N, C-alpha and C positions, 0 to 999 in steps of 0.2 A: 346549757355551752355555748358559745356563739359558734357558731354559722360557719367564721373561717374553721375555728378552731378544729368541729368537728369533720371539716372535709381534709385538714391534716391528719388528723385519725385516722381517719378511714382507706389514704393514700400509700401510710402506712403499713396496712394489714396486708399486701402486697410482699411485703418484706419479711414479713415472720415466716417462724416454723411449727407446723403439723401441733409438736406438743400446743404452743404459742398457743395458738387458732382452740385446739382440741378446751384449751385455761380458758381463753376469754369466751368461750362460748360456754362453760359452765359460770361463771361468775357474773353473766348477765341471766341465763335463765332462773337462779341461785333470786337476782335484784330484780326481775320483770315478779314473780313468788314474795319476795316478800317484801312490793304493793299491793300485789292484791291482796296480801296477808291485812294490812291496816288499812286499805281501803277496804277490804268487805266490813273489818270492824267497827269500823265508823261505819259508815255508810246502815250498823244493823243495827247502830245507837236505835232509831228509828227517834218519838219526837222527841225532843227535849228541853228532860225535865231534871229537876233533882232526886237521881236515887237515892236519898237519904229523906227527904222529905219532900219528895211531890210536885214542891214550885217551878211555876213556870220562870219563875226570876235568877235562869241559868245565861248566862256567858262563859263567852271562848277564853281560857285560863292556859296557854301556850300546849305544848307537848311538851309528851313525859314521858323514856322507852319506845317513843315510838308514834304513842296516840294521842290523838286531842282529848283536852283533859276539859273541864268543862268547873266552873264555881258559882256556887249560889248565890246569891246576893240576901238571902234567910237564913241561914242556916251558918254559909263563908266554909263550909266546904268544899273539896272539891269532890271530881267523878270520874267516869271514865267510860268507855263503850262496855265493861267488862267491871264495873263495877256493880257488883248485888248477881254477879249470875256466877252457872259453875269455871267459867273460863276464867274467876280472877284471880290472880298469886302463879299460876304459871308461866314460865317463865320463854324464850327465845318464839315470843309470837311472829315472829317473821313466819314460821315457820307453817302456823296455822292452814295457810294454803295451802300446803303438800302433803298434811295429815288429811287432810277435809277430803281433798282428791284417791288419795290409795283409799279411805276408809269409802267413797264414791264407785268404790274399784274392786273392795269386797276384800282387801290382805288381807294376812294374815300381821298380827305382831311385827312377830322379824320383819314379816316381806317390806314393813310400813318403815320400824326401826334403820334396816339396812338403805332404802329410798327416801328422806330424808336428814339420813345424817344424826340419829337421837337416837341413845341406847332403849336397849327393849322396854326397859319399864317404864322411861318415861312414854311412847309410843301405848303403852301395856294402860300411864295412866288417863294419858291421852284418851283416848278411845272411847272411854268410861265418862271423863267431864263431856264429851264432844256430844253423850247418848245423854245425859246424864234431861237435862231441860226437853226431848222428842221425846219420853216416856207419858206425861201429863198429854198431851197435845192430840186429843181424840175427840172426832167428831162431835157434834150436841144437833139437836133436833132433828132425826134425819132422816125422811118420808118415805115413804116409797115400800117395797120387798126386801128386810135382812135377811138375809138368807145368814147365820150363826151354827156353829156347832164348837166341838171341843178336841183337839187332839194333847196327846201324851209326851213327858220325856222324863225320863227316869231322874226319879236324885238324885241331884252328883253338888261333890265339895273333892271338882276339879281343883286345886291350887294352895289347899289348906295344910297346909304340915299337923303334923303326928295325928294320921286320924286313925277310930278307935277301930276301925273293921274297911280295912283298905281291898279295892276292888280290881278289877281290871279295865280298862278303857273299854271303855264299851260292852259293860257287862250285863248281864239279865237281873230284874229283880228275881226275889226267891219265891217274892209268889206266882200263879199264874193270876190272867186279870187284874183288876186295876182294886190296888192299896195304895199305901201312904207312902212308897217309894213311887209313885206315877204321880206327876207335880201337872193337873192340867194345865191346857193356856188355852181359852176362851180368845177365836178371833171373830168376831161381827164383820160380813160386808154387805155393803148396800146394791146389791142389785144396778150393773148400768150408770153409775153416779159416783164411786171411786174414790168412796170417803171408807174405810179401813178403822176396826176402834177391838181391842186388845187387853185383857191384862193378863196378866201368870195367875189362879186362882186358887183356891189352898185344897190340899187333896181330899176326895171325899166331897167335890163341890154339893153345894145344897139348892135350892134354890131364895132362898135369901141372898149365899151370896151373884146370881144373875142376876139376880133384883136389883140390889148396889154399883153394880157392877156397867148394870143397861140403861141404865133409871136415866141416867143427864143423855145419853145415846138417841132414843126413841120418844118419838111422840102418839098419845093416845090412835093416833091413824096407820100408824105404823104395822105395817105386816110381817110379822117377823116365822121364818119355816127355819127348821131341825127338826134333825130326827125323835126318834119314841123314846128319849132319858129325861122320866122323872120331874125332872127339875124343872126345866121347863115352864110346868102346870103352873106357876107358881106366878108369870108373868101378866100373861093376861090379867090375873087377883090383883098386881099391885100394881099395874102402870098401864092397865086397862089397851093394850094392844093387841091385838085378833095374830092367834098362836093358829099356822099348820105346819100338821106334823104330819110325820111316816117313817116308815118301816129301812130302817138303814137297809136289811140285805134286799130290798126290790130298788135300791139307790134312787128317790123317784113318788111322790105318789102317784096311788094309780088313778082316783078320780082328778089331779091337775097338772100334768108334767112340767107347770112350769114352776111345781111347790118341790125345791131340791136345793140341797145344797153342798154344788158339783165346783161352785167358784171357789168356797171356802176350803174344802180338802184338795186339790190343786195350791193351791194357795201354804197348805198344810206340807204337800208331798214337795214344793221346793224349800219351805223353810229349813226342815227337818233335815233332807238333803244336802241343804249349806252347813246349816248349827252341825250336826252330827254327820256329813260328808268331810265337808271341806274342814273344819275348825278342830272335827275327830271327838263331837260333845262339848260343852260348853259347863260355868260352874250356874248350881242353882241361885244363888246371890248375885248375880248379874244377870241374869235367863230374860226379865222384863226391861233389859235394855239392849238385848239381841235381839229381841224381837218387836223394837221399837227401830232398833233398824233397819228389821223388813221393811216393818212398815216408810221408812222413808224413801227408800231405795222407790219401791213400790210408787210410790206416790208421783215419785219425777223418771217414771220408769227407767230406770237402771241411772238415771245421766243427773246427777245435781252435777251446780255447777259447786266450785268450793265457799262462792259468796254465799250461794243457800244453804249449807250444810251449816260455817258457821254461823248465820242468823236463826239460823232453828236448831243452835248449840247452846246461843246465845239467851232464849227463853222465847222469841217473838214466830209465833207460828207459821207459820208456809202454808202444811200439808190439814189434809180431812175441814178449810171453812170455803 
């Protein structure tokens, strides 16, 4: 818009009603969100290579549905920032920034749907598409002291239909103690470094499961600190790490007070308070994505920008690096 025309528009604002000004403000905010969404998607693409064959012989090929398109000179196929990512195929991409802002605030599905102007089913689908690529974004080769402990969530079929034995929301397990009804979630935090690894484990977690979960996270010189779970004895044998264990009832090692898992336990408390409190429990089917959501927010200190959220959703790892 030319400067003269823009100045005329500004002068006309003094004669508009309050309702018209409110409508104008809403339109401007929506336009800003739209531009932020497309800008974040374009920037998040990273290196310009073909998403189909990996060739670098890629040139710009116009825009489609608001996104920059690219064409490969080798395979002659076109692609965009969302090609081959969990966000591919989703419509209303102009609202991605607004959805990311809602997720950064930990809003519920209904609150997100109302704020973004989308259906509740769309908000639910977007939530899990945005978290799908975050699940494997784990740290690797962590050095120093790694606090490791597991917490348990009651097995849940929330959202499923025709349940064989439905139970009340927030119910209890039929058996006391650990059983197949309890789903373990392993959390490992590198003390003082900000790296967090997590994984939803199988009920009755065994040593071989721990080894596979932490194989790429630790190095041979890593010191793993945990409580007295016998499954952790497999770590020094298989991965060569140094294991420091203590009795959980003493809340730390009497030999060296620095050997404890209080950082992880605090992380567990916040995560369970959020998922079991604000969300009133989550389905075990999607538990790994909610755990990844917590990890993403903690990395950015609960303030990820829409651009960072969208970039992570496209598969570019910004956390644990």
